[in-house]
C-alpha positions in Angstrom: 29.4 8.9 9.0 26.6 6.9 10.6 23.1 8.1 11.2 23.5 10.2 14.4 21.5 13.4 14.2 23.1 16.3 12.3 23.8 19.4 14.3 21.0 21.9 14.5 22.7 24.2 12.0 22.8 21.5 9.3 19.3 19.9 9.9 17.3 19.5 6.7 13.8 21.0 6.6 12.1 17.8 7.7 14.5 17.1 10.5 14.1 20.7 11.7 10.3 20.3 11.8 10.6 17.1 13.8 13.1 18.6 16.2 10.9 21.6 17.0 7.8 19.5 18.0 6.9 15.9 17.9 4.3 15.2 15.3 1.9 13.6 17.8 1.7 16.9 19.7 -0.9 18.2 17.2 -3.3 15.6 18.6 -4.1 18.0 21.4 -4.6 20.9 19.1 -7.2 19.5 16.7 -10.1 21.5 18.1 -8.1 24.7 17.9 -7.1 24.0 14.3 -10.8 23.4 13.4 -11.7 26.8 14.9 -9.0 28.9 13.3 -9.1 27.2 9.9 -6.4 25.8 7.6 -5.3 29.1 6.2 -4.4 30.4 9.7 -2.4 27.3 10.8 1.3 27.2 11.2 2.8 25.7 8.0 4.8 23.1 9.9 1.6 21.8 11.6 -0.6 22.0 8.6 1.7 20.7 5.9 3.6 18.1 8.0 2.7 17.4 11.6 -0.9 16.7 10.8 0.4 13.7 8.8 1.2 12.0 12.2 -2.6 11.8 12.6 -3.0 10.6 9.1 -4.3 14.0 7.8 -2.7 15.3 4.6 -2.9 18.9 3.3 -3.2 18.8 -0.5 -2.4 22.1 -2.3 -4.2 20.8 -5.4 -7.4 20.7 -3.4 -6.9 23.7 -1.0 -9.0 23.4 2.1 -9.8 19.7 1.4 -7.6 17.2 3.2 -6.9 13.5 2.6 -7.2 11.1 5.6 -5.2 7.9 5.5 -6.3 5.2 7.9 -4.5 2.2 9.4 -6.2 -1.1 8.5 -3.8 -3.8 9.6 -3.8 -6.9 7.3 -6.5 -5.1 5.3 -9.3 -6.5 7.6 -12.3 -4.3 8.5 -15.9 -4.9 9.5 -19.0 -3.9 7.7 -19.7 -1.4 10.5 -16.3 0.1 10.0 -16.9 0.4 6.3 -20.3 1.9 6.9 -18.8 4.5 9.2 -16.2 5.4 6.6 -19.0 5.6 4.0 -20.9 8.0 6.2 -17.8 10.2 6.6 -17.2 10.3 2.8 -20.8 11.0 2.2 -21.3 13.7 4.9 -17.9 15.3 5.1 -16.0 14.5 1.9 -16.6 17.2 -0.7 -15.1 14.9 -3.3 -17.1 12.0 -2.1 -14.7 9.1 -2.6 -12.1 6.8 -1.0 -9.2 4.9 -2.5 -7.9 1.5 -1.7 -4.1 1.7 -1.5 -1.4 -0.7 -2.4 -0.9 -1.4 1.3 -4.3 -2.8 2.0 -5.5 0.5 3.3 -8.0 3.3 2.7 -7.6 7.0 2.0 -10.6 9.3 2.3 -10.8 12.4 0.1 -12.2 15.9 0.6 -12.0 16.2 4.4 -12.4 19.7 5.8 -10.4 20.8 8.8 -13.5 22.1 10.7 -15.0 18.6 10.6 -11.8 16.8 11.7 -12.6 16.6 15.5 -15.9 14.8 14.7 -14.4 12.6 12.1 -11.5 11.4 14.4 -14.1 10.7 17.1 -16.2 8.7 14.7 -13.3 6.5 13.5 -12.2 6.0 17.2 -15.6 4.8 18.2 -15.5 2.4 15.2 -12.3 0.8 16.4 -10.2 2.4 13.7 -7.2 4.8 13.8 -5.3 7.0 11.4 -2.4 7.7 13.8 1.2 7.6 12.5 0.1 6.8 8.9 2.2 9.5 7.2 5.6 11.1 7.1 8.5 9.3 9.0 6.4 6.6 10.6 5.7 2.9 10.0 3.0 2.6 7.4 0.1 0.2 7.3 1.3 -3.4 8.0 0.3 -5.8 5.3 -0.5 -9.5 5.5 -2.2 -12.2 3.5 -5.7 -10.9 2.5 -7.1 -14.5 3.0 -5.4 -15.1 6.3 -7.4 -17.6 8.4 -9.6 -18.7 5.5 -7.1 -20.0 2.9 -7.0 -23.8 2.9 -3.3 -23.8 1.9 -2.0 -21.1 4.2 0.9 -21.8 6.5 0.2 -19.2 9.1 -2.7 -16.8 10.0 -1.1 -13.4 10.0 -3.9 -11.4 11.4 -3.1 -11.4 15.1 0.6 -11.0 14.6 0.0 -8.0 12.3 -2.2 -6.5 15.0 0.4 -7.0 17.6 3.1 -5.2 15.5 0.6 -2.3 14.9 -0.1 -2.1 18.7 3.6 -1.9 19.4 4.1 0.9 16.9 1.0 2.9 17.7 0.3 2.1 21.4 -3.0 0.5 20.3 -3.9 3.4 18.2 -3.3 6.1 20.8 0.1 7.1 19.3 3.6 6.0 20.4 6.4 8.7 20.5 9.0 5.9 20.6 8.6 5.5 16.9 7.5 8.9 15.6 10.9 10.2 14.7 12.3 7.7 12.3 14.7 8.9 9.6 12.2 8.1 6.9 9.0 6.2 6.3 9.1 2.4 7.0 7.1 -0.6 5.6 6.5 -4.0 7.3 4.9 -7.1 5.7 4.2 -10.5 7.2 3.5 -13.3 4.7 1.6 -16.4 5.7 1.0 -18.1 2.4 3.2 -19.5 -0.4 2.4 -16.9 -3.0 4.0 -13.7 -1.7 0.7 -11.8 -1.6 2.4 -9.0 0.4 5.1 -8.1 -2.2 7.8 -8.9 0.4 10.6 -7.5 -1.7 9.5 -3.9 -1.5 9.3 -3.7 2.3 11.8 -2.5 4.9 11.1 -5.6 6.9 9.4 -8.7 5.4 8.7 -11.9 7.2 8.3 -14.8 4.7 7.4 -18.4 5.8 10.1 -20.9 6.3 10.6 -24.1 8.2 13.7 -24.8 10.4 14.0 -28.4 11.7 10.3 -28.8 10.9 9.4 -25.9 13.1 7.4 -23.1 11.4 8.8 -19.6 11.4 9.9 -16.8 9.1 13.0 -15.8 7.2 13.6 -12.1 7.4 14.2 -9.7 4.5 15.3 -6.1 5.0 15.8 -2.9 3.1 13.3 -3.0 0.2 12.1 0.4 -0.9 11.1 2.7 -3.8 12.1 6.4 -4.0 12.7 9.1 -6.6 16.5 8.4 -6.5 16.7 4.7 -6.1 14.7 1.5 -5.9 16.1 -1.6 -4.1 14.7 -5.0 -3.5 14.9 -6.3 0.1 17.8 -8.6 0.9 18.1 -11.5 3.3 19.1 -10.6 6.8 20.2 -14.2 7.4 17.7 -14.5 10.3 14.9 -16.9 11.1 12.4 -16.2 13.8 9.4 -18.0 15.3 6.1 -16.2 15.2 6.4 -15.2 18.9 9.7 -13.5 18.2 8.4 -11.2 15.4 7.2 -8.3 17.5 10.5 -8.1 19.5 12.6 -8.2 16.3 10.5 -5.4 14.7 11.0 -3.3 17.8 14.8 -3.9 17.8 15.2 -3.1 14.1 13.1 0.0 14.4 15.2 1.3 17.4 18.5 0.6 15.6 17.1 2.4 12.5 15.8 5.3 14.6 19.1 5.8 16.4 21.5 5.2 13.6 19.7 5.7 10.3 21.1 8.4 8.0 19.3 11.7 8.3 21.5 14.4 6.6 20.2 13.7 3.1 16.5 12.8 2.9 17.0 11.0 -0.4 19.4 8.6 1.4 17.6 8.0 4.6 15.7 4.7 4.1 16.9 1.6 5.9 18.8 0.2 2.9 21.2 3.1 2.9 22.2 2.2 6.5 22.6 -1.4 5.6 24.7 -0.4 2.6 27.0 1.7 4.9 27.3 -0.9 7.6 27.0 -4.2 5.7 24.3 -6.7 6.7 26.6 -8.5 9.2 27.1 -5.3 11.2 23.5 -4.5 10.9 22.5 -7.9 12.2 25.0 -7.6 15.1 23.6 -4.2 16.1 20.1 -5.6 16.1 21.2 -8.5 18.2 22.8 -6.1 20.7 19.6 -4.1 20.9 17.6 -7.3 21.3 19.9 -8.7 24.0 20.4 -12.1 22.4 21.7 -13.9 19.3 19.5 -14.5 16.4 19.0 -17.9 14.6 20.5 -18.1 11.1 18.0 -18.2 8.2 16.4 -21.4 7.1 18.0 -22.8 3.9 14.9 -22.2 1.9 11.6 -20.4 2.3 8.1 -21.4 1.3 7.3 -18.8 -1.3 7.0 -21.3 -4.1 3.8 -20.3 -5.9 3.0 -17.7 -8.5 1.2 -14.6 -7.1 -2.5 -14.8 -6.7 -4.8 -11.8 -7.0 -7.8 -13.4 -5.1 -10.4 -12.2 -7.6 -13.1 -14.8 -8.1 -14.9 -17.4 -6.0 -12.8 -19.7 -3.8 -13.7 -22.4 -1.2 -12.4 -21.6 2.3 -10.8 -24.1 4.6 -14.0 -23.8 6.6 -16.4 -26.4 5.1 -19.3 -24.8 3.2 -17.9 -21.3 3.2 -16.3 -19.3 0.4 -14.5 -16.1 -0.2 -15.4 -13.8 -3.1 -12.8 -11.5 -4.5 -14.2 -8.4 -6.3 -12.2 -6.3 -8.8 -12.4 -2.6 -7.9 -11.1 -0.6 -10.9 -8.0 1.2 -9.7 -9.2 1.0 -6.2 -11.7 3.9 -6.4 -14.7 3.7 -4.1 -17.6 6.1 -3.7 -19.9 6.4 -0.7 -22.6 4.3 -2.4 -20.1 1.6 -3.2 -18.9 1.5 0.4 -22.5 1.2 1.8 -23.2 -1.5 -0.7 -20.1 -3.5 0.2 -21.0 -3.3 3.9 -24.5 -4.5 3.1 -23.2 -7.4 1.0 -20.8 -8.4 3.8 -23.7 -8.5 6.2 -26.3 -10.2 4.0 -24.1 -12.8 2.4 -21.1 -13.1 4.6 -20.2 -12.6 8.3 -20.0 -8.8 8.2 -16.3 -8.8 7.3 -14.3 -7.3 4.4 -10.7 -7.6 3.3 -8.6 -5.3 1.2 -5.7 -6.4 -1.1 -2.5 -4.8 -2.2 -3.9 -4.9 -5.8 -6.6 -2.4 -4.6 -9.4 -4.9 -4.5 -12.0 -6.2 -2.0 -12.6 -9.7 -0.7 -15.9 -10.8 1.0 -15.2 -13.8 3.2 -17.3 -16.4 4.9 -20.0 -16.7 2.2 -22.0 -19.9 2.6 -22.5 -22.1 -0.5 -26.2 -21.3 -0.5 -25.5 -17.5 -0.6 -23.1 -17.6 -3.5 -25.6 -17.4 -6.4 -27.7 -14.5 -5.0 -24.5 -12.6 -4.1 -23.2 -13.0 -7.7 -26.5 -11.6 -9.0 -26.1 -8.4 -7.0 -25.9 -5.3 -9.2 -22.7 -4.1 -7.5 -20.9 -7.1 -9.0 -21.6 -5.7 -12.5 -19.3 -2.8 -11.4 -16.9 -4.8 -9.2 -16.6 -8.0 -11.2 -15.5 -11.4 -10.0 -14.3 -12.2 -13.6 -12.9 -9.0 -15.0 -11.2 -8.9 -18.4 -7.5 -9.8 -18.4 -6.2 -6.2 -18.8 -8.5 -4.6 -16.3 -7.9 -7.4 -13.8 -4.4 -6.4 -13.0 -4.5 -2.6 -13.4 -3.1 -0.6 -10.5 -2.8 3.1 -10.1 -1.8 5.7 -7.6 -3.9 8.7 -6.8 -2.4 10.9 -9.6 -2.6 14.7 -10.0 -6.4 14.8 -9.4 -5.7 14.8 -5.7 -2.0 14.5 -5.1 0.4 17.5 -5.4 3.4 15.3 -5.9 2.0 13.6 -9.1 3.2 15.0 -12.4 0.4 13.5 -14.4 -3.2 12.4 -14.0 -3.3 8.6 -13.5 -6.5 6.8 -12.4 -8.9 8.1 -14.9 -6.3 7.9 -17.7 -5.3 4.4 -16.8 -8.9 3.2 -16.9 -9.7 4.9 -20.2 -6.6 3.6 -21.9 -7.1 0.0 -20.7 -10.7 0.1 -21.8 -9.6 1.2 -25.3 -6.9 -1.5 -25.5 -9.4 -4.2 -24.5 -11.5 -3.3 -27.5 -8.5 -3.7 -29.8 -6.6 -6.7 -28.3 -7.3 -10.3 -27.2 -5.1 -11.2 -24.2 -4.6 -14.8 -23.3 -3.7 -13.9 -19.7 -3.7 -10.9 -17.4 -1.0 -8.3 -17.9 0.0 -6.4 -14.8 -0.1 -2.7 -15.7 0.8 -0.2 -13.0 0.7 3.6 -13.1 2.4 6.0 -10.7 2.2 9.7 -11.1 5.7 10.5 -9.9 9.0 8.9 -9.0 7.8 8.2 -5.4 6.3 5.1 -7.0 3.2 4.7 -4.9 1.7 2.8 -7.8 4.7 0.4 -7.8 5.6 0.3 -11.5 8.8 -1.6 -10.8 6.8 -4.8 -9.8 4.6 -4.6 -12.9 4.8 -6.4 -16.3 4.4 -2.9 -17.7 4.8 0.1 -15.4 4.2 3.8 -16.2 5.9 6.5 -14.1 4.6 10.0 -14.7 6.9 12.8 -15.9 6.8 16.0 -18.0 8.0 15.8 -21.6 8.4 18.2 -24.5 6.3 17.7 -27.6 5.9 20.2 -30.4 7.6 22.9 -28.3 5.2 22.4 -25.4 5.4 20.7 -22.0 2.9 17.8 -21.8 2.2 14.9 -19.5 4.2 11.8 -20.2 5.6 8.6 -18.8 8.7 6.5 -18.5 8.0 2.9 -19.1 9.2 0.1 -16.9 9.2 -3.7 -17.7 10.5 -6.9 -16.2 8.9 -6.7 -12.7 8.2 -10.2 -11.4 6.0 -11.2 -8.4 5.6 -14.4 -6.5 8.3 -17.0 -6.1 10.9 -15.3 -8.2 10.1 -11.7 -7.4 12.4 -9.0 -8.8 12.1 -5.4 -9.7 11.8 -4.2 -13.3 13.8 -1.4 -14.9 13.1 1.5 -17.2 13.1 0.6 -20.9 11.7 3.8 -22.5 11.8 7.4 -21.3 9.7 10.5 -22.0 6.7 9.1 -23.9 3.9 11.6 -24.2 0.7 10.1 -22.8 -1.2 10.9 -25.9 1.2 8.7 -27.9 1.2 5.9 -25.4 -1.6 3.6 -26.7 0.2 2.2 -29.8 3.4 1.7 -27.8 1.6 -0.3 -25.2 -0.3 -2.2 -27.8 3.0 -3.3 -29.5 4.5 -4.2 -26.2 1.5 -6.4 -25.2 1.6 -8.2 -28.6 5.4 -8.7 -28.6 6.0 -9.7 -25.0 2.7 -11.0 -23.6 1.0 -12.9 -26.4 -1.8 -10.4 -27.1 -3.2 -10.4 -30.6 -5.2 -7.7 -32.5 -9.0 -8.3 -32.4 -10.4 -9.2 -35.8 -12.8 -6.6 -37.1 -16.3 -7.8 -37.5 -17.8 -7.0 -40.9 -21.1 -5.1 -40.8 -23.6 -5.4 -43.7 
């Protein structure tokens, strides 16, 4: 059976909700929702359709919603960051925002009664949150140093914006793509180091030359889910930059019209490719496109190890630098956001970049501004030279704010890494990722050591625990890791991580210093 819509009698809960009313329809009802309050809302609107506007009901914080923005390629201005800081400060009862693993921002503690004003503020700032949740295309990622990296092959910024405009109708909402079978991720890489984690996207464009002409080889089908994780596979297609938008459109329409919908756990693009085979999938895309596609180039240009962009680096523009700041587990408070906006204005050009490692880059810093920037107090908190373990730590939201999470992640991850740093010397960074549930927002499968939250039994009680993943590789030989240990109570985790770091990553115990 292919992905034609099931009969009304057999629709699963989510397909039924979508069939009753398009998610974008709630856009016209925001003022009404703000007046009646969240408790009086229809459950389908409150728990699901609001996600089409990037607004997420969170049962663990009743009455306080999360808002997920769209920040294509992770680029935003200081004014936009300042607007978001004002929203967090004025309207966010929990007063913080998180940088996501898709170069994006999520705002916490939003109240429904403030939503009309908040949506208007972000619209005036040139931002949008439309179609950022549920069965939509999520934030489109690109190189965080696009346009400034001396070694880049292609500046991804404009192309990423064009794809976003296609999907969201320039931020107004586009019903053509609001009823996909499941969520969908797109990445466009312009450098040689796979800074977008191409292998975990439904569509990934990676740089490749064909007869000395620059273009992209296309990967399809990468995804994480509770039931299965799959690395993207070659579509055996090469496109020039001006063909990217049309190919995205064709693939999305084929997926929308034929993707599997009966079982939500088997609805991502890879399941359709499994059923059809990549040859039939490519043929269907060509039919939708109305022309044949060029076969993939023999090799791509992903030949470097992955960079994290933390530190100070010369740009291709003479006399300018970009400065990468490490933001521990991506957590920002309003004061941090105001400070970042100020630093971008005072020392750079008023621009900021977000990375998939949940960090921030300040570009366009003149040589003469480097030293005073590095002396700023915020850089004591957001270091340009973090310790090896902290440097590569990534975490999802966790149970503090997410009802899907089975364990608390961000605060635990920070505390545990801080303890390990006092006990171990590490010769190089160890990529440690935490995710609170099998949905894998924290991407443990791409980490050196990944923790996936679960519930375990210890001493007759149910406690928070993790399954441990290892073997994830990023960069030129990217591959997904696998589970190596299951059901470890979080309180027993430190000695296990310590042993793994010593055995597999060259860490060594710190020598105790004698005290007279």
